[in-house]
C-alpha positions as CSV (number, residue, x, y, z in Angstrom):
1,M,-103.9,-88.8,-2.5
2,P,-105.2,-86.5,0.1
3,G,-102.5,-83.8,-0.5
4,V,-103.1,-83.6,-4.3
5,D,-106.8,-83.4,-3.7
6,F,-106.3,-80.5,-1.4
7,L,-104.2,-78.6,-4.0
8,A,-106.8,-79.3,-6.6
9,H,-109.4,-77.4,-4.7
10,E,-107.0,-74.3,-4.2
11,R,-107.2,-71.4,-6.7
12,I,-103.5,-71.0,-7.5
13,W,-102.2,-69.7,-10.9
14,F,-99.4,-72.1,-11.7
15,D,-99.0,-71.1,-15.3
16,K,-98.4,-67.3,-14.7
17,P,-94.8,-67.2,-16.0
18,R,-96.0,-68.8,-19.3
19,Y,-98.7,-66.2,-19.7
20,D,-96.2,-63.3,-18.9
21,E,-93.9,-64.6,-21.6
22,A,-96.7,-64.7,-24.1
23,E,-97.7,-61.1,-23.2
24,R,-94.2,-59.8,-23.6
25,R,-93.9,-61.4,-27.1
26,F,-97.2,-59.9,-28.1
27,Y,-96.1,-56.3,-27.2
28,E,-92.7,-56.8,-28.9
29,R,-94.4,-57.7,-32.2
30,K,-96.7,-54.8,-31.9
31,N,-94.2,-52.0,-30.9
32,G,-90.9,-53.4,-32.0
33,P,-88.0,-54.6,-29.8
34,A,-87.1,-52.3,-26.8
35,P,-83.5,-50.8,-26.7
36,P,-81.3,-52.4,-24.1
37,A,-80.9,-50.5,-20.8
38,Q,-77.1,-50.8,-20.9
39,D,-76.9,-48.7,-24.1
40,S,-78.8,-45.8,-22.7
41,G,-76.6,-45.8,-19.6
42,A,-73.4,-45.8,-21.7
43,N,-74.6,-42.9,-23.8
44,S,-75.3,-40.8,-20.7
45,I,-71.8,-41.6,-19.3
46,L,-70.2,-40.6,-22.6
47,Q,-72.1,-37.3,-22.6
48,D,-71.0,-36.5,-19.1
49,I,-67.4,-37.2,-20.0
50,A,-67.6,-34.9,-23.0
51,R,-69.0,-32.1,-20.8
52,A,-66.3,-32.6,-18.2
53,R,-63.6,-32.3,-20.9
54,E,-65.1,-29.1,-22.3
55,N,-65.2,-27.6,-18.7
56,I,-61.5,-28.6,-18.2
57,Q,-60.4,-27.0,-21.4
58,K,-62.3,-23.8,-20.6
59,S,-60.8,-23.6,-17.1
60,L,-57.3,-24.2,-18.4
61,A,-57.7,-21.4,-21.0
62,G,-58.9,-18.9,-18.3
63,T,-56.1,-19.8,-15.8
64,A,-53.5,-19.4,-18.5
65,G,-54.6,-15.7,-19.1
66,S,-54.9,-14.9,-15.4
67,S,-51.5,-16.6,-14.6
68,S,-49.7,-14.4,-17.1
69,A,-51.2,-11.3,-15.6
70,E,-50.3,-12.4,-12.1
71,Q,-46.8,-13.2,-13.1
72,G,-46.4,-9.7,-14.5
73,E,-47.6,-8.2,-11.3
74,L,-45.3,-10.3,-9.3
75,L,-42.3,-9.2,-11.4
76,T,-43.1,-5.5,-10.8
77,R,-43.4,-6.1,-7.1
78,M,-40.1,-7.9,-7.0
79,K,-38.4,-5.0,-8.8
80,N,-39.8,-2.5,-6.4
81,L,-38.6,-4.5,-3.4
82,E,-35.1,-4.8,-4.9
83,L,-35.0,-1.0,-5.3
84,E,-36.2,-0.4,-1.7
85,N,-33.6,-2.9,-0.5
86,Q,-30.8,-1.1,-2.3
87,S,-31.9,2.2,-0.8
88,L,-32.0,0.7,2.7
89,H,-28.5,-0.7,2.2
90,K,-27.2,2.8,1.4
91,V,-28.9,4.3,4.5
92,V,-27.4,1.6,6.7
93,E,-23.9,2.2,5.3
94,E,-24.2,5.9,5.9
95,L,-25.3,5.3,9.5
96,R,-22.4,2.9,10.1
97,S,-19.9,5.4,8.8
98,A,-21.4,8.2,11.0
99,L,-21.3,5.9,14.1
100,S,-17.7,4.9,13.4
101,K,-16.7,8.6,13.2
102,L,-18.6,9.4,16.4
103,E,-16.8,6.5,18.2
104,S,-13.4,7.8,17.1
105,R,-14.2,11.3,18.4
106,V,-15.3,10.0,21.7
107,Y,-12.2,7.8,22.0
108,I,-10.0,10.9,21.3
109,L,-11.8,13.0,23.9
110,E,-11.5,10.2,26.5
111,K,-7.8,9.8,25.9
112,R,-7.1,13.6,26.1
113,P,-6.1,14.7,29.6
114,V,-8.4,17.3,31.2
115,T,-6.3,20.2,32.7
116,P,-8.2,22.7,34.9
117,A,-7.9,26.3,33.9
118,P,-5.9,28.4,36.4
119,A,-7.8,30.9,38.6
120,V,-7.2,34.5,37.8
121,N,-7.0,36.8,40.9
122,G,-8.6,34.1,43.0
123,T,-11.7,33.8,40.8
124,A,-12.9,31.1,38.5
125,P,-11.9,31.2,34.8
126,N,-14.0,33.2,32.4
127,V,-16.8,30.8,31.2
128,S,-18.1,33.3,28.7
129,R,-14.9,33.2,26.8
130,Q,-15.2,29.4,26.3
131,T,-18.9,29.9,25.4
132,N,-18.0,32.5,22.8
133,L,-15.4,30.2,21.4
134,V,-17.9,27.4,20.9
135,I,-20.4,29.8,19.3
136,S,-17.7,31.1,16.9
137,H,-17.0,27.5,15.7
138,R,-20.7,26.7,15.5
139,P,-22.5,29.7,13.8
140,D,-25.8,27.7,13.8
141,I,-26.1,28.0,17.6
142,P,-27.6,31.4,18.6
143,A,-26.1,33.4,21.5
144,C,-28.0,33.0,24.7
145,P,-28.9,36.3,26.5
146,R,-27.7,34.8,29.8
147,T,-24.3,34.1,28.2
148,I,-24.1,37.7,27.0
149,Y,-25.0,39.0,30.4
150,A,-22.3,36.7,32.0
151,A,-19.7,38.0,29.6
152,N,-20.6,41.6,30.3
153,C,-20.4,41.0,34.1
154,S,-17.1,39.2,33.8
155,Q,-15.7,42.2,31.7
156,K,-16.9,44.6,34.4
157,A,-15.4,42.5,37.2
158,S,-12.0,42.4,35.4
159,L,-12.0,46.2,35.0
160,T,-13.0,47.0,38.6
161,P,-10.2,46.5,41.2
162,Q,-10.8,44.0,43.9
163,K,-11.2,45.3,47.4
164,T,-9.5,43.6,50.3
165,P,-11.5,43.1,53.4
166,P,-10.5,45.4,56.3
167,A,-8.6,43.8,59.2
168,H,-10.4,43.5,62.5
169,P,-9.0,45.5,65.2
170,A,-7.5,43.6,68.1
171,K,-9.6,43.3,71.2
172,N,-8.4,44.4,74.5
173,E,-7.5,41.9,77.2
174,D,-9.9,43.5,79.6
175,E,-12.9,43.0,77.3
176,D,-12.0,39.4,76.9
177,Q,-11.8,38.9,80.6
178,E,-15.3,40.5,81.1
179,E,-16.8,38.3,78.5
180,D,-15.4,35.2,80.2
181,D,-16.7,36.3,83.6
182,F,-20.3,36.8,82.3
183,D,-22.4,33.6,82.4
184,L,-25.3,33.8,80.0
185,F,-27.2,30.7,81.3
186,G,-26.3,30.8,84.9
187,S,-25.1,28.1,87.2
188,D,-26.9,24.7,87.4
189,D,-26.2,24.5,91.1
190,E,-28.4,27.5,91.9
191,V,-32.0,26.7,92.8
192,D,-34.8,29.2,92.4
193,E,-36.8,28.7,95.6
194,E,-39.7,30.9,94.4
195,A,-40.2,28.8,91.2
196,E,-40.2,25.6,93.3
197,R,-42.8,27.0,95.7
198,I,-45.1,28.1,92.8
199,K,-44.7,24.6,91.2
200,E,-45.7,22.8,94.4
201,Q,-48.6,25.2,94.9
202,R,-50.0,24.5,91.5
203,L,-49.7,20.7,92.0
204,Q,-51.6,20.9,95.2
205,E,-54.4,23.0,93.5
206,Y,-54.6,20.5,90.7
207,A,-54.9,17.5,93.1
208,A,-57.6,19.3,95.1
209,K,-59.6,20.1,92.0
210,K,-59.3,16.5,90.8
211,A,-60.5,15.2,94.2
212,K,-63.6,17.4,94.1
213,K,-64.6,16.2,90.7
214,P,-67.2,13.4,91.0
215,A,-66.1,10.0,89.7
216,L,-68.2,8.4,87.0
217,I,-70.4,5.5,88.3
218,A,-70.8,2.6,85.9
219,K,-74.4,1.5,85.8
220,S,-76.3,-1.2,83.9
221,S,-80.0,-1.9,83.0
222,I,-81.1,-5.5,83.6
223,L,-84.3,-7.1,82.4
224,L,-85.2,-10.2,84.5
225,D,-87.7,-13.0,83.8
226,V,-89.1,-14.5,87.0
227,K,-91.0,-17.7,86.4
228,P,-93.6,-19.2,88.9
229,W,-94.3,-22.8,89.7
230,D,-97.7,-23.1,88.0
231,D,-100.8,-21.1,87.0
232,E,-102.1,-21.0,90.5
233,T,-99.2,-18.9,91.9
234,D,-100.2,-15.4,93.1
235,M,-98.3,-13.2,90.7
236,A,-99.0,-10.0,92.7
237,K,-97.5,-11.6,95.8
238,L,-94.6,-12.8,93.7
239,E,-93.9,-9.3,92.4
240,E,-94.1,-7.9,95.9
241,C,-91.5,-10.4,97.1
242,V,-89.2,-9.5,94.2
243,R,-89.5,-5.8,95.0
244,S,-88.8,-6.4,98.6
245,V,-85.2,-7.1,97.7
246,K,-83.3,-4.0,98.9
247,V,-79.6,-3.6,98.1
248,D,-77.4,-0.5,97.9
249,G,-77.1,0.5,94.3
250,L,-80.3,-1.3,93.2
251,L,-83.4,0.5,91.7
252,W,-86.4,-1.4,90.6
253,G,-88.3,-0.2,87.5
254,A,-91.4,-1.2,85.4
255,S,-92.8,-4.7,85.3
256,K,-95.4,-6.7,83.3
257,L,-96.8,-10.2,83.1
258,V,-96.0,-12.1,79.9
259,P,-97.9,-15.3,79.1
260,V,-95.8,-18.4,78.7
261,G,-98.4,-21.2,78.0
262,Y,-101.1,-23.3,79.5
263,G,-102.4,-20.3,81.5
264,I,-98.9,-19.7,83.1
265,K,-97.5,-16.2,83.1
266,K,-94.0,-15.0,84.0
267,L,-93.0,-11.7,85.6
268,Q,-90.8,-9.5,83.5
269,I,-89.3,-6.7,85.6
270,N,-86.6,-4.1,84.9
271,C,-84.0,-2.7,87.3
272,V,-81.0,-0.4,87.2
273,V,-77.9,-1.4,89.2
274,E,-74.4,0.0,89.9
275,D,-71.8,-2.4,88.5
276,D,-69.5,-2.1,91.5
277,K,-72.1,-2.9,94.1
278,V,-74.7,-5.2,92.5
279,G,-74.4,-8.1,90.1
280,T,-76.7,-10.6,88.4
281,D,-75.6,-13.5,90.6
282,L,-76.6,-11.5,93.7
283,L,-80.0,-10.7,92.3
284,E,-80.7,-14.3,91.3
285,E,-79.7,-15.5,94.8
286,E,-81.9,-13.0,96.6
287,I,-85.0,-13.6,94.4
288,T,-84.8,-17.4,94.5
289,K,-85.0,-17.3,98.3
290,F,-88.8,-17.0,97.8
291,E,-89.1,-20.7,97.0
292,D,-92.9,-20.7,97.5
293,Y,-93.5,-18.4,94.6
294,V,-90.3,-18.4,92.4
295,Q,-89.2,-21.4,90.3
296,S,-86.3,-19.7,88.4
297,V,-84.8,-16.4,87.4
298,D,-83.3,-15.6,84.0
299,V,-81.5,-12.5,82.6
300,A,-83.5,-11.5,79.5
301,A,-81.4,-8.4,78.6
302,F,-78.3,-6.7,80.0
303,N,-77.3,-3.2,78.7
304,K,-74.7,-0.7,79.9
305,I,-75.8,2.8,80.7
């Protein structure tokens, strides 16, 4: 058979389990039988259990001693709290009794009618007497110097007789008539001609002074950009044309040529104008009349002076 012939030429150890078993028996005879693995595992588990029991017994013994000490401490704390609670109850009862007495006094005072003391000789009643009465009932309140002074003053006032104000003498009828005839403020119908004349004169002087004062003229500074058609435009002639614009309230200033690009330059010129007489629209209209030299006019800057 071709398959069996092929396996015959392969080096395969088909009898290895038999040789392993023979080796194991040889070592068992030589060293003795080996202890089973399950016994060693069981012994280790038993040892762990014994150690756990010892630890539990030790912890129970320690907790028993500590729990007794804690119980004693808790009992002492509870006794102290009970004593404090009793003392607080006593204080609360005392406060309640004091409050009830105070409420009864206030109720009696509110029910009692208040009768004002009669005035003696047209004067108010003696306040110092009431103050002295309160001080006599309350010896713990010291006498105030102001109260003592008031008492002394009241005693002096009671001893000194009161003076009646003297009667005013009757006025004569002639004096009353003279007072009625005298007009302190004068009549409203009378007109002071001199005062009116002075007033008109001052108004005229003020108007003349105001007319002589020169009025402020609003002016502005304008920076114009005048652009030519191309680089062949005569910029000197262009500036001459721009400065030839003459308008009342227009004053031309400095100018310069600013390059734009591709050899083209624009004219940048400054001018001062009066706002009431000259505007930007008027300047643009007058400058753009030179169509041979000017392409456009733009306002670069506008500032009030």
